[in-house]
C-alpha positions as CSV (number, residue, x, y, z in Angstrom):
1,M,-9.1,-23.6,33.2
2,S,-10.1,-20.2,33.4
3,E,-11.6,-18.8,30.2
4,T,-8.9,-16.7,29.4
5,K,-6.2,-19.5,30.0
6,R,-8.2,-21.5,27.8
7,M,-8.4,-18.9,24.9
8,Q,-4.6,-18.3,25.7
9,Q,-3.8,-22.3,25.2
10,I,-6.2,-22.3,21.9
11,A,-4.6,-19.2,20.5
12,G,-1.3,-20.9,21.0
13,V,0.6,-18.8,23.4
14,Y,3.2,-21.2,24.8
15,E,7.1,-21.3,24.2
16,D,8.9,-19.9,21.4
17,A,10.9,-22.5,19.8
18,N,11.3,-21.0,15.9
19,P,13.9,-17.7,16.2
20,H,12.4,-16.2,13.0
21,I,8.6,-16.6,13.2
22,G,7.7,-18.2,16.3
23,Q,6.9,-21.9,16.6
24,G,4.3,-22.4,18.8
25,K,4.0,-18.6,20.1
26,W,2.8,-15.5,18.4
27,K,5.6,-13.2,17.3
28,E,5.9,-10.0,16.2
29,L,6.9,-9.8,12.5
30,S,9.1,-6.4,11.6
31,G,11.8,-5.2,9.4
32,P,13.7,-8.2,7.7
33,V,11.5,-10.6,8.9
34,L,8.4,-9.1,7.5
35,K,10.1,-8.2,4.5
36,T,10.9,-12.0,4.0
37,Y,7.9,-13.3,4.4
38,Q,5.8,-10.9,2.4
39,S,4.5,-13.2,-0.3
40,Q,3.8,-15.7,2.2
41,I,1.9,-13.7,4.4
42,L,0.1,-12.4,1.3
43,D,-1.0,-16.0,0.7
44,L,-2.4,-16.5,4.2
45,I,-4.3,-12.8,4.1
46,K,-5.5,-14.4,0.4
47,T,-6.6,-17.4,1.8
48,A,-8.5,-15.8,4.8
49,Y,-10.2,-13.4,2.5
50,N,-10.8,-15.7,-0.4
51,K,-15.0,-15.8,0.0
52,I,-15.2,-12.1,0.2
53,G,-13.0,-11.4,-2.8
54,G,-10.3,-10.4,-1.1
55,H,-9.1,-8.1,1.5
56,A,-9.6,-4.5,0.4
57,N,-5.9,-3.1,1.5
58,F,-3.7,-6.2,1.3
59,R,-3.7,-7.0,-2.7
60,S,0.0,-7.5,-3.3
61,A,3.3,-8.4,-1.7
62,A,4.3,-4.9,-1.3
63,D,1.2,-3.9,0.8
64,I,2.5,-6.3,3.4
65,N,4.8,-3.6,5.2
66,T,4.8,-1.3,8.5
67,S,3.6,2.2,6.8
68,D,0.2,1.8,7.8
69,A,-0.6,-1.5,9.3
70,K,2.2,-1.2,12.2
71,M,1.7,-4.5,14.3
72,W,2.2,-7.7,12.5
73,V,2.3,-10.9,14.5
74,G,2.6,-14.5,12.9
75,I,2.7,-18.3,14.4
76,D,3.8,-21.1,13.2
77,F,2.2,-24.2,14.6
78,D,3.5,-27.6,13.1
79,D,7.0,-28.7,12.1
80,D,7.6,-26.9,8.6
81,P,9.3,-23.5,9.1
82,D,6.2,-21.7,7.2
83,I,4.0,-19.1,8.9
84,D,0.2,-20.5,9.5
85,A,-1.4,-17.4,10.9
86,V,-1.1,-13.9,11.0
87,S,-2.7,-11.2,12.6
88,V,-2.4,-7.3,11.6
89,D,-3.3,-4.5,13.8
90,K,-2.9,-0.9,13.3
91,K,-2.0,1.7,15.9
92,T,-4.6,4.6,16.4
93,K,-5.4,7.1,19.3
94,F,-8.0,4.9,20.3
95,G,-5.8,1.9,20.5
96,A,-4.8,-1.3,18.4
97,K,-7.7,-1.5,15.3
98,S,-7.6,-4.9,14.0
99,V,-7.4,-4.8,10.2
100,G,-6.3,-8.1,9.0
101,M,-6.0,-11.7,9.6
102,G,-4.5,-14.6,7.2
103,H,-4.4,-18.2,7.8
104,D,-3.2,-21.6,5.8
105,G,-6.9,-22.5,5.6
106,T,-7.0,-25.2,7.9
107,S,-9.5,-25.8,10.7
108,P,-7.1,-25.7,13.6
109,V,-5.4,-22.6,12.7
110,K,-8.3,-20.8,11.6
111,R,-9.3,-21.4,15.5
112,K,-6.4,-20.4,16.8
113,V,-6.2,-16.8,15.1
114,I,-9.7,-16.4,15.6
115,S,-9.2,-17.2,19.3
116,K,-6.1,-14.7,19.7
117,K,-8.6,-11.8,18.0
118,I,-11.1,-12.7,20.1
119,L,-8.7,-12.5,23.3
120,D,-7.1,-9.0,21.9
121,L,-10.6,-7.7,21.0
122,K,-11.7,-8.1,25.2
123,T,-9.0,-6.3,26.1
124,M,-9.3,-2.6,26.5
125,G,-7.7,-0.7,23.7
126,H,-8.6,-3.4,20.9
127,Y,-11.0,-3.2,18.6
128,V,-12.2,-4.1,14.8
129,E,-14.8,-3.1,12.2
130,V,-16.1,-6.4,11.2
131,S,-19.0,-7.6,8.7
132,G,-19.9,-11.1,7.1
133,A,-19.2,-14.5,8.7
134,L,-16.6,-12.9,11.6
135,F,-19.3,-10.9,13.0
136,P,-21.6,-13.8,14.7
137,I,-18.1,-15.5,15.6
138,L,-17.0,-12.6,17.9
139,K,-20.6,-11.8,19.0
140,K,-21.2,-15.5,20.2
141,A,-17.7,-15.1,22.0
142,G,-19.0,-12.1,23.8
143,V,-16.9,-9.5,22.3
144,P,-18.5,-6.2,23.1
145,I,-20.8,-4.5,20.3
146,I,-20.2,-0.9,20.0
147,N,-23.7,0.2,19.6
148,D,-23.3,4.1,20.1
149,E,-23.2,6.2,17.1
150,D,-21.2,8.8,18.8
151,T,-18.6,6.4,19.7
152,V,-18.3,5.2,16.3
153,R,-18.4,8.4,14.7
154,S,-15.6,9.6,17.1
155,V,-13.6,6.5,16.3
156,L,-13.8,7.0,12.6
157,R,-14.0,10.7,12.5
158,D,-11.3,11.0,9.6
159,K,-12.5,8.1,7.3
160,G,-15.0,10.0,5.4
161,V,-18.4,9.9,5.0
162,I,-20.3,7.5,7.8
163,T,-23.8,6.6,7.1
164,W,-25.1,5.0,10.6
165,N,-27.9,2.4,9.6
166,G,-29.6,2.5,13.2
167,D,-29.5,-0.9,14.0
168,G,-25.7,-1.0,15.2
169,T,-24.1,-0.9,12.0
170,Y,-22.7,1.7,9.5
171,S,-21.7,2.1,6.0
172,R,-18.4,3.6,4.7
173,K,-16.0,3.0,1.7
174,I,-12.8,1.0,2.1
175,G,-10.3,0.9,-0.6
176,G,-12.9,2.6,-2.8
177,K,-15.4,0.1,-2.3
178,Q,-18.8,0.7,-0.1
179,F,-19.1,-1.9,3.1
180,T,-21.6,-2.3,6.0
181,K,-19.5,-2.6,9.3
182,T,-20.1,-3.5,12.9
183,M,-17.3,-2.0,15.1
184,M,-16.6,-4.3,18.2
185,G,-13.9,-4.5,21.1
186,K,-13.1,-2.0,23.6
187,P,-11.7,1.2,21.9
188,K,-10.2,3.7,24.1
189,V,-12.3,6.6,23.9
């Protein structure tokens, strides 16, 4: 089996059985479906970001909308009707920027949402600013690291002050807090 097919299988790309959220297949969440599941999606994001104090931009159910993060996809892997994982991207002129994910905390679902992110980030036009525990996972999976200061500054040119650290990382404020990040993936520059 090819690496792409294996990653798709792990990420859960197969037949859609649930018309609302997609049992077994990633499905776009927008409009009334996104609104219906706001609280549940927030809980998934809180679970995923709990160890680092939460997500800087998703703090309340009202933050789960399409005003900034335009691309929400969710998946249900089990027999209950609940969403088990969510992946969030923002449309930019450089492609789809991954801005978050959520999961129910179980190992199989964590693997599936991370596998989806890996598959996306190896595709032209997908990128992420990453730090913490996810960085070594993406690196080990072969997601490209953007180690070029000019590229990073070009992609983030409207994001305020960026301090290049000289080791492929940079620091900038997100949601009022200072973070050290690495850009990974394949932004269109």
